[in-house]
C-alpha positions as CSV (number, residue, x, y, z in Angstrom):
1,M,-82.4,35.8,24.6
2,I,-81.0,38.9,26.4
3,S,-84.3,40.8,25.9
4,W,-86.3,37.9,27.6
5,L,-83.9,38.0,30.5
6,C,-84.3,41.8,30.7
7,Y,-88.2,41.4,30.8
8,L,-87.9,38.7,33.4
9,F,-85.6,40.9,35.6
10,W,-88.0,43.9,35.5
11,F,-91.0,41.6,36.2
12,L,-89.4,40.1,39.2
13,L,-88.2,43.5,40.4
14,G,-91.8,44.8,40.1
15,C,-93.2,41.8,42.1
16,L,-90.6,42.4,44.9
17,I,-91.4,46.2,45.1
18,G,-95.2,45.4,45.2
19,W,-94.7,42.9,48.0
20,L,-92.6,45.3,50.0
21,L,-95.1,48.1,49.7
22,N,-97.9,45.7,50.7
23,R,-95.9,44.4,53.6
24,F,-95.0,47.7,55.1
25,L,-97.6,50.2,54.0
26,V,-100.9,48.3,54.2
27,P,-102.1,48.0,57.9
28,T,-102.6,44.5,59.2
29,K,-105.9,43.0,60.2
30,V,-104.9,43.2,63.9
31,E,-104.1,46.9,63.6
32,I,-107.4,47.6,62.0
33,Q,-109.3,45.7,64.7
34,E,-107.4,47.6,67.4
35,K,-108.4,51.0,65.9
36,I,-112.0,49.9,65.7
37,V,-111.9,48.9,69.4
38,E,-110.3,52.2,70.4
39,K,-112.9,54.3,68.5
40,T,-115.7,52.2,70.0
41,V,-114.4,52.7,73.5
42,E,-113.9,56.4,73.0
43,K,-117.5,56.8,71.6
44,T,-119.0,54.9,74.5
45,I,-117.1,57.0,77.1
46,D,-117.8,60.4,75.4
47,N,-121.5,59.7,74.6
48,P,-123.8,60.3,77.7
49,A,-126.6,58.4,75.9
50,H,-124.5,55.3,75.9
51,V,-123.7,55.7,79.6
52,S,-127.4,56.1,80.5
53,R,-128.3,53.2,78.3
54,I,-125.8,51.0,80.1
55,A,-127.1,52.2,83.5
56,S,-130.7,51.4,82.3
57,L,-129.7,47.9,81.3
58,E,-128.0,47.3,84.6
59,A,-131.2,48.4,86.4
60,Q,-133.3,46.0,84.3
61,L,-130.9,43.2,85.1
62,A,-131.1,44.0,88.8
63,T,-134.9,44.1,88.6
64,A,-135.0,40.7,86.8
65,S,-132.8,39.3,89.5
66,V,-135.1,40.5,92.3
67,A,-138.2,39.2,90.4
68,S,-136.6,35.7,89.9
69,A,-135.7,35.6,93.6
70,A,-139.3,36.5,94.6
71,V,-140.7,33.7,92.4
72,A,-138.3,31.2,93.9
73,V,-139.3,32.2,97.5
74,K,-143.1,31.8,96.6
75,A,-142.4,28.4,95.1
76,Q,-140.7,27.3,98.3
77,A,-143.5,28.7,100.5
78,K,-146.2,26.5,98.8
79,P,-146.9,23.0,100.3
80,A,-145.1,20.2,98.7
81,A,-147.1,18.8,95.8
82,K,-146.7,15.6,93.9
83,K,-144.8,17.4,91.1
84,P,-141.0,17.5,91.5
85,A,-139.7,20.6,93.1
86,A,-138.6,23.4,90.7
87,K,-134.9,24.3,90.7
88,K,-133.9,27.6,92.2
89,A,-133.5,30.3,89.6
90,A,-129.9,31.6,89.6
91,P,-129.7,35.3,90.0
92,V,-128.9,37.2,86.9
93,K,-125.6,39.0,87.0
94,A,-124.5,41.8,84.8
95,A,-121.6,40.6,82.7
96,A,-118.7,42.9,82.7
97,V,-117.8,43.8,79.1
98,K,-114.0,43.4,78.8
99,A,-112.4,45.5,76.1
100,A,-109.8,43.8,74.0
101,P,-106.3,44.7,75.1
102,V,-105.0,47.7,73.1
103,L,-101.4,48.0,72.2
104,N,-99.7,51.3,73.3
105,K,-97.3,51.7,70.4
106,E,-96.0,55.1,71.6
107,L,-95.0,53.7,75.0
108,A,-93.5,50.7,73.4
109,K,-91.4,52.8,71.0
110,S,-90.2,55.0,73.9
111,F,-88.5,51.9,75.4
112,G,-87.1,50.6,72.1
113,F,-89.8,48.2,71.0
114,N,-91.6,48.3,67.7
115,P,-94.5,45.7,67.8
116,R,-96.9,45.6,64.9
117,G,-99.7,44.3,67.1
118,M,-100.6,42.2,70.1
119,D,-99.6,39.1,68.1
120,D,-96.1,40.2,67.3
121,L,-94.4,37.6,69.4
122,E,-90.9,38.5,68.0
123,V,-90.9,41.3,70.7
124,I,-90.1,38.5,73.1
125,E,-86.4,37.9,73.4
126,G,-85.5,34.4,72.2
127,I,-88.4,34.3,69.7
128,G,-87.7,34.8,66.0
129,P,-90.0,34.6,62.9
130,K,-89.8,30.7,62.8
131,I,-90.7,30.2,66.4
132,K,-93.4,32.8,66.1
133,G,-94.8,30.9,63.2
134,L,-94.8,27.6,65.2
135,F,-96.8,29.2,68.1
136,H,-99.3,30.9,65.7
137,A,-99.8,27.5,64.0
138,D,-100.5,26.0,67.5
139,G,-103.1,28.7,68.3
140,I,-100.9,30.8,70.5
141,K,-101.1,34.2,68.8
142,L,-101.4,37.0,71.3
143,F,-99.0,38.1,74.1
144,S,-101.7,37.2,76.6
145,E,-102.0,33.7,75.2
146,L,-98.3,33.1,75.3
147,G,-98.2,34.5,78.9
148,A,-100.8,31.9,79.9
149,T,-98.8,29.0,78.3
150,S,-96.5,26.9,80.5
151,A,-92.8,26.5,79.6
152,A,-93.4,22.8,79.3
153,K,-96.1,23.3,76.6
154,M,-93.8,25.7,74.7
155,Q,-90.9,23.2,74.9
156,A,-93.2,20.5,73.6
157,I,-94.1,22.6,70.6
158,L,-90.4,23.3,69.9
159,D,-89.5,19.6,70.3
160,A,-92.2,18.6,67.9
161,A,-90.8,21.0,65.3
162,G,-87.4,19.2,65.2
163,P,-83.8,19.4,66.4
164,R,-83.2,22.8,64.9
165,Y,-85.0,24.4,67.9
166,K,-83.2,22.4,70.6
167,L,-81.2,25.5,71.6
168,A,-84.3,27.6,72.2
169,N,-85.1,28.1,75.9
170,P,-88.7,29.2,76.7
171,S,-88.1,29.6,80.5
172,T,-88.7,33.4,80.4
173,W,-91.1,33.8,77.5
174,A,-94.3,33.7,79.5
175,A,-93.0,36.4,81.9
176,Q,-92.0,38.6,79.0
177,A,-95.3,38.0,77.2
178,K,-97.3,39.0,80.3
179,L,-95.5,42.3,80.6
180,A,-96.0,43.0,76.8
181,A,-99.7,42.1,77.1
182,G,-100.1,44.6,80.0
183,N,-98.2,47.4,78.1
184,K,-95.5,47.3,80.8
185,W,-92.7,48.1,78.3
186,E,-90.4,49.7,80.9
187,Q,-90.4,46.5,83.0
188,L,-90.0,44.4,79.9
189,R,-86.9,46.4,78.8
190,K,-85.4,46.0,82.3
191,L,-86.0,42.2,82.2
192,Q,-84.6,41.8,78.7
193,D,-81.4,43.7,79.8
194,E,-80.9,40.9,82.2
195,L,-81.3,38.2,79.5
196,N,-79.1,36.7,76.9
197,A,-81.0,35.1,74.0
198,G,-84.1,34.9,76.3
199,V,-82.2,33.2,79.2
200,K,-81.0,34.9,82.4
201,K,-77.3,35.7,82.3
């Protein structure tokens, strides 16, 4: 009997150590994506071929815009026929490529924060692992998404989760999340110094 308990103990201990190593040593999916975005942005900036390619594409878009405008002018100049008038072609605009927000971990650490990624909502004062899980389940995963969510919507999520969350007050969470999304860690630290459990003192 004792030998079976001994085997069980060592098996459970091995499982726990394996889980801890996986949790803290293996990078998360968000961290890997952020590194890929950083490398892509660096390669694009450092490579003159990419810069000239982007300029070439912008020139082609501008030419297409001028050509479509000329066709529209010619169509209007012709006398009205029995056919229905063609709709004006909308000018083609170059879409600005927005890079995904990149977490500045070094800056965050210098002000006492240790976020794992842009989805680590526990950085927000007043949000713990349970509330973070509620927001993630509702599709609010990133700081920017939390910053765009109204306090009423957050309160509705908390109310739906039950009475254990009735003491949580989301009045400052959006403001904190906007600062975190913009890597404004110094301002976030000053704001949190004025808070008590996420609420102004």
